[in-house]
Kinemage of the C-alpha trace (Angstrom):
@kinemage 1
@onewidth
@group {chain A} dominant
@subgroup {mainchain}
@vectorlist {calphas} color= white
{ca met a 1} P 3.219 -24.209 16.210
{ca gly a 2} L 0.922 -21.676 14.545
{ca ala a 3} L -1.370 -19.309 16.388
{ca gly a 4} L -4.334 -20.020 14.116
{ca val a 5} L -4.281 -16.304 13.259
{ca thr a 6} L -2.426 -14.607 10.407
{ca phe a 7} L 0.384 -12.381 11.641
{ca lys a 8} L 3.686 -10.786 10.689
{ca leu a 9} L 6.837 -11.041 12.785
{ca val a 10} L 9.519 -8.347 12.946
{ca ile a 11} L 12.946 -8.671 14.578
{ca pro a 12} L 14.476 -5.256 15.354
{ca ala a 13} L 18.266 -5.669 15.218
{ca arg a 14} L 20.086 -2.515 16.226
{ca phe a 15} L 23.834 -2.821 15.701
{ca ala a 16} L 25.053 -0.650 18.569
{ca ser a 17} L 24.868 -1.971 22.113
{ca thr a 18} L 26.496 -0.418 25.158
{ca arg a 19} L 27.200 -3.693 26.902
{ca leu a 20} L 27.695 -5.913 23.858
{ca pro a 21} L 28.833 -4.141 20.656
{ca ala a 22} L 27.731 -5.703 17.335
{ca lys a 23} L 25.358 -7.947 19.290
{ca pro a 24} L 23.234 -9.117 16.301
{ca leu a 25} L 26.356 -10.619 14.709
{ca leu a 26} L 27.382 -12.659 17.756
{ca asp a 27} L 28.453 -16.071 16.466
{ca leu a 28} L 26.246 -18.878 17.735
{ca gly a 29} L 27.244 -22.255 16.353
{ca gly a 30} L 28.512 -20.774 13.100
{ca lys a 31} L 25.639 -18.356 12.404
{ca pro a 32} L 24.990 -14.764 13.556
{ca met a 33} L 22.576 -14.440 16.468
{ca val a 34} L 20.053 -12.445 14.422
{ca val a 35} L 19.911 -15.337 11.916
{ca arg a 36} L 19.352 -17.794 14.769
{ca val a 37} L 16.454 -15.627 15.992
{ca ala a 38} L 14.934 -15.598 12.495
{ca glu a 39} L 15.303 -19.386 12.222
{ca arg a 40} L 13.514 -19.793 15.534
{ca ala a 41} L 10.816 -17.361 14.389
{ca arg a 42} L 10.016 -19.618 11.428
{ca gln a 43} L 8.563 -22.099 13.907
{ca thr a 44} L 5.900 -19.610 15.058
{ca gly a 45} L 3.668 -19.833 11.985
{ca ala a 46} L 4.136 -16.183 10.985
{ca asp a 47} L 3.286 -15.595 7.329
{ca glu a 48} L 6.064 -12.986 6.990
{ca ile a 49} L 9.289 -12.585 8.975
{ca trp a 50} L 11.488 -9.496 8.630
{ca val a 51} L 14.650 -8.339 10.330
{ca ala a 52} L 14.706 -4.545 10.692
{ca thr a 53} L 18.220 -3.211 11.067
{ca asp a 54} L 20.190 0.028 10.925
{ca his a 55} L 23.527 -1.410 9.832
{ca glu a 56} L 24.914 -2.731 6.537
{ca asp a 57} L 26.777 -5.631 8.188
{ca val a 58} L 23.571 -6.985 9.738
{ca phe a 59} L 21.776 -6.483 6.417
{ca ala a 60} L 24.526 -8.429 4.613
{ca ala a 61} L 24.510 -11.265 7.177
{ca cys a 62} L 20.748 -11.712 6.851
{ca thr a 63} L 20.907 -11.654 3.045
{ca ala a 64} L 23.697 -14.253 3.051
{ca his a 65} L 21.519 -16.621 5.095
{ca gly a 66} L 18.285 -16.087 3.155
{ca val a 67} L 16.583 -13.998 5.854
{ca asn a 68} L 14.238 -11.181 4.779
{ca val a 69} L 15.725 -7.890 5.951
{ca leu a 70} L 14.870 -4.199 5.738
{ca met a 71} L 17.238 -1.279 6.244
{ca thr a 72} L 15.598 1.189 8.629
{ca arg a 73} L 16.589 4.590 9.964
{ca pro a 74} L 19.481 4.733 12.462
{ca asp a 75} L 17.878 7.352 14.712
{ca his a 76} L 14.868 5.444 16.095
{ca pro a 77} L 14.603 5.959 19.876
{ca ser a 78} L 13.012 2.530 20.399
{ca gly a 79} L 12.272 -0.812 18.808
{ca thr a 80} L 8.605 0.176 18.609
{ca asp a 81} L 9.486 3.132 16.372
{ca arg a 82} L 11.500 0.769 14.164
{ca leu a 83} L 8.472 -1.543 13.894
{ca ala a 84} L 6.323 1.400 12.860
{ca glu a 85} L 8.736 2.135 10.013
{ca val a 86} L 8.479 -1.494 8.864
{ca val a 87} L 4.679 -1.250 8.851
{ca ala a 88} L 4.954 1.819 6.612
{ca leu a 89} L 7.583 0.268 4.320
{ca arg a 90} L 5.538 -2.906 3.873
{ca gly a 91} L 2.201 -1.104 3.579
{ca trp a 92} L 0.436 -3.332 6.107
{ca ser a 93} L -3.236 -2.606 6.821
{ca asp a 94} L -4.507 -1.286 10.167
{ca asp a 95} L -5.792 -4.696 11.329
{ca thr a 96} L -2.534 -6.537 10.634
{ca ile a 97} L -1.083 -8.210 13.730
{ca val a 98} L 2.637 -7.524 14.089
{ca val a 99} L 4.790 -9.386 16.617
{ca asn a 100} L 8.030 -7.885 17.912
{ca val a 101} L 10.677 -10.505 18.764
{ca gln a 102} L 13.898 -9.008 20.065
{ca gly a 103} L 17.028 -9.716 18.029
{ca asp a 104} L 18.808 -11.040 21.119
{ca glu a 105} L 16.419 -13.935 21.864
{ca pro a 106} L 17.649 -16.904 19.820
{ca leu a 107} L 15.771 -19.348 22.079
{ca ile a 108} L 12.413 -17.568 22.056
{ca asp a 109} L 9.606 -20.097 22.572
{ca pro a 110} L 7.448 -20.303 19.406
{ca ala a 111} L 4.481 -21.406 21.547
{ca leu a 112} L 4.776 -18.211 23.586
{ca val a 113} L 4.654 -16.117 20.418
{ca ala a 114} L 1.568 -18.008 19.265
{ca ala a 115} L -0.119 -17.507 22.645
{ca thr a 116} L 0.538 -13.762 22.499
{ca val a 117} L -0.980 -13.533 19.026
{ca arg a 118} L -4.068 -15.462 20.168
{ca gln a 119} L -4.368 -13.149 23.180
{ca leu a 120} L -4.426 -10.098 20.945
{ca ala a 121} L -6.894 -11.597 18.487
{ca ala a 122} L -9.288 -12.779 21.208
{ca ser a 123} L -9.145 -9.655 23.368
{ca gly a 124} L -9.640 -7.016 20.706
{ca ala a 125} L -6.942 -4.956 22.473
{ca asp a 126} L -4.400 -2.731 20.735
{ca ile a 127} L -1.414 -4.632 22.147
{ca ala a 128} L -0.839 -8.013 23.786
{ca thr a 129} L 2.091 -9.037 25.935
{ca val a 130} L 3.074 -11.785 28.363
{ca ala a 131} L 3.706 -12.214 32.088
{ca his a 132} L 4.234 -15.048 34.535
{ca gly a 133} L 3.826 -15.449 38.271
{ca ile a 134} L 6.533 -14.254 40.651
{ca glu a 135} L 7.342 -16.754 43.383
{ca asp a 136} L 10.610 -15.342 44.713
{ca ala a 137} L 10.552 -12.314 47.033
{ca ala a 138} L 13.944 -11.133 45.762
{ca asp a 139} L 12.505 -10.893 42.234
{ca phe a 140} L 9.448 -9.066 43.518
{ca phe a 141} L 11.564 -6.354 45.158
{ca asn a 142} L 14.135 -6.168 42.342
{ca pro a 143} L 13.649 -2.975 40.273
{ca asn a 144} L 15.136 -4.730 37.233
{ca val a 145} L 12.162 -7.119 37.293
{ca val a 146} L 9.187 -5.310 35.765
{ca lys a 147} L 5.845 -6.059 37.381
{ca val a 148} L 2.373 -5.769 35.850
{ca val a 149} L -1.029 -5.597 37.559
{ca cys a 150} L -4.085 -6.587 35.513
{ca arg a 151} L -7.818 -5.997 35.466
{ca ala a 152} L -10.403 -8.772 35.694
{ca asp a 153} L -10.548 -8.937 31.878
{ca gly a 154} L -6.790 -9.455 31.562
{ca asp a 155} L -5.912 -5.927 30.448
{ca ala a 156} L -2.940 -4.258 32.107
{ca leu a 157} L -3.693 -1.645 34.746
{ca tyr a 158} L -0.065 -0.612 35.260
{ca phe a 159} L 3.544 -1.686 34.767
{ca ser a 160} L 6.175 -0.775 37.324
{ca arg a 161} L 9.650 -1.510 38.616
{ca ala a 162} L 8.200 -1.045 42.092
{ca pro a 163} L 6.825 -4.028 44.077
{ca ile a 164} L 3.174 -4.086 42.966
{ca pro a 165} L 0.670 -5.149 44.165
{ca tyr a 166} L 1.894 -4.491 47.696
{ca ala a 167} L 0.772 -6.956 50.375
{ca arg a 168} L 0.523 -4.412 53.187
{ca asp a 169} L -0.368 -6.662 56.119
{ca his a 170} L 1.957 -9.496 55.090
{ca phe a 171} L 4.988 -7.239 54.698
{ca ala a 172} L 4.143 -5.401 57.937
{ca arg a 173} L 4.447 -8.742 59.741
{ca glu a 174} L 7.603 -9.665 57.809
{ca ala a 175} L 9.669 -6.515 57.865
{ca gly a 176} L 12.460 -8.108 55.813
{ca gly a 177} L 10.126 -9.025 52.960
{ca glu a 178} L 11.740 -12.453 52.640
{ca thr a 179} L 8.602 -14.336 51.605
{ca leu a 180} L 5.502 -13.655 49.555
{ca pro a 181} L 1.961 -14.416 50.751
{ca asp a 182} L 0.126 -17.479 49.459
{ca ser a 183} L -1.783 -17.044 46.177
{ca phe a 184} L -0.131 -13.645 45.688
{ca pro a 185} L -1.093 -12.239 42.244
{ca ala a 186} L 2.341 -10.754 41.449
{ca leu a 187} L 3.276 -11.004 37.765
{ca arg a 188} L 6.638 -10.501 36.077
{ca his a 189} L 6.395 -8.827 32.678
{ca ile a 190} L 8.041 -10.578 29.729
{ca gly a 191} L 9.008 -8.187 26.931
{ca leu a 192} L 7.272 -9.937 24.034
{ca tyr a 193} L 4.634 -7.853 22.219
{ca ala a 194} L 1.997 -8.288 19.532
{ca tyr a 195} L 0.538 -5.087 18.088
{ca arg a 196} L -2.228 -4.092 15.754
{ca ala a 197} L -0.644 -2.115 12.938
{ca arg a 198} L -2.988 0.811 13.576
{ca phe a 199} L -1.379 1.315 16.979
{ca leu a 200} L 2.121 1.293 15.479
{ca lys a 201} L 1.012 3.881 12.911
{ca ala a 202} L -0.253 6.115 15.732
{ca tyr a 203} L 2.685 5.520 18.065
{ca ala a 204} L 5.161 8.002 16.581
{ca ala a 205} L 2.728 10.874 17.177
{ca leu a 206} L 2.135 10.018 20.859
{ca leu a 207} L 3.809 12.355 23.290
{ca pro a 208} L 5.950 10.586 25.907
{ca ser a 209} L 4.272 10.303 29.293
{ca pro a 210} L 5.936 11.465 32.519
{ca leu a 211} L 5.355 7.954 33.875
{ca glu a 212} L 7.587 6.315 31.280
{ca ser a 213} L 10.415 8.762 31.864
{ca phe a 214} L 10.470 8.022 35.607
{ca glu a 215} L 9.893 4.264 35.352
{ca ala a 216} L 11.972 3.860 32.158
{ca leu a 217} L 9.170 1.698 30.733
{ca glu a 218} L 8.110 2.503 27.188
{ca gln a 219} L 4.799 0.603 27.384
{ca leu a 220} L 3.446 3.168 29.841
{ca arg a 221} L 3.092 5.599 26.928
{ca ala a 222} L 0.388 3.376 25.441
{ca leu a 223} L -1.519 3.125 28.751
{ca trp a 224} L -1.143 6.858 29.372
{ca his a 225} L -2.856 7.596 26.051
{ca gly a 226} L -5.689 5.121 26.632
{ca phe a 227} L -4.598 2.150 24.528
{ca arg a 228} L -5.397 -1.350 25.790
{ca ile a 229} L -2.640 -3.857 26.577
{ca ser a 230} L -3.931 -7.397 27.090
{ca val a 231} L -1.728 -9.740 29.136
{ca ala a 232} L -1.345 -13.478 28.565
{ca val a 233} L -0.094 -15.353 31.635
{ca ala a 234} L 2.543 -17.989 30.860
{ca gly a 235} L 3.213 -21.010 33.029
{ca ser a 236} L 6.939 -20.416 33.341
{ca met a 237} L 9.718 -17.928 32.730
{ca pro a 238} L 11.141 -18.119 29.203
{ca val a 239} L 14.839 -18.644 28.520
{ca pro a 240} L 16.499 -15.229 28.953
{ca gly a 241} L 18.003 -13.386 25.999
{ca val a 242} L 21.482 -11.950 25.527
{ca asp a 243} L 22.184 -8.639 27.265
{ca thr a 244} L 25.686 -9.031 28.693
{ca pro a 245} L 28.997 -10.723 27.804
{ca glu a 246} L 28.103 -13.401 30.375
{ca asp a 247} L 24.800 -14.037 28.595
{ca ala a 248} L 26.662 -14.269 25.298
{ca glu a 249} L 29.027 -16.906 26.656
{ca arg a 250} L 26.115 -18.917 28.078
{ca met a 251} L 24.353 -18.831 24.702
{ca arg a 252} L 27.523 -19.788 22.828
{ca arg a 253} L 27.822 -22.885 25.005
{ca ile a 254} L 24.200 -23.858 24.322
{ca phe a 255} L 24.630 -23.607 20.565
{ca ala a 256} L 28.024 -25.320 20.622
{ca gln a 257} L 26.277 -28.346 22.150
{ca asn a 258} L 23.285 -28.214 19.799
{ca val a 259} L 24.565 -26.976 16.459
{ca ser a 260} L 21.936 -27.336 13.768
């Protein structure tokens, strides 16, 4: 399932979680969730896979299951900052491609990771990410669904929680906004990223943008400072990760039925 391009894969696994404490250690079929994510990541073709954590229990769990793990600082404001520390600890060169797979996505699609890596390599951008078409009007107007609008070359113009692009005439006719127009180019952002290490090295010095503070979208910092984010369009929505106790129960059931 390789991307045909050499890349590293990092799984940030922060121990604290407001909605789901000790989330990386959630038991899924007899193994901690962070280990399940790492096992899935092995199918991507990455030449190195590292868990980056801030907690000794996560470190110990990874070590017990033969997963490469690094202890990183506890005070990182974001997963991107944690990735930047890994780049420094490992001494990766500026051109190294680094993929960020969240530690709560044990069913991440290896093919999607490979496609994101290929997108970055082919585009020459600083970052690559993924989106897929929105077909449901409720998703389009939902502020928890992040939208992205792209240029002709596939680079992101803007990310927003607002309904963009806005079909003015269509929604004027349909005041309730219950349907979307035909061939509507609305894209839902999927939070999978591939970075060039040089961007991660520069990231910590970038001042936050006012856009990201209002939208609560970290990727707007990169756009604000002129970095390119190339967007691969996937054919379907990936299996969601684990954010809530309900998600955790759903994932437990999946692994109980398919223990490997």
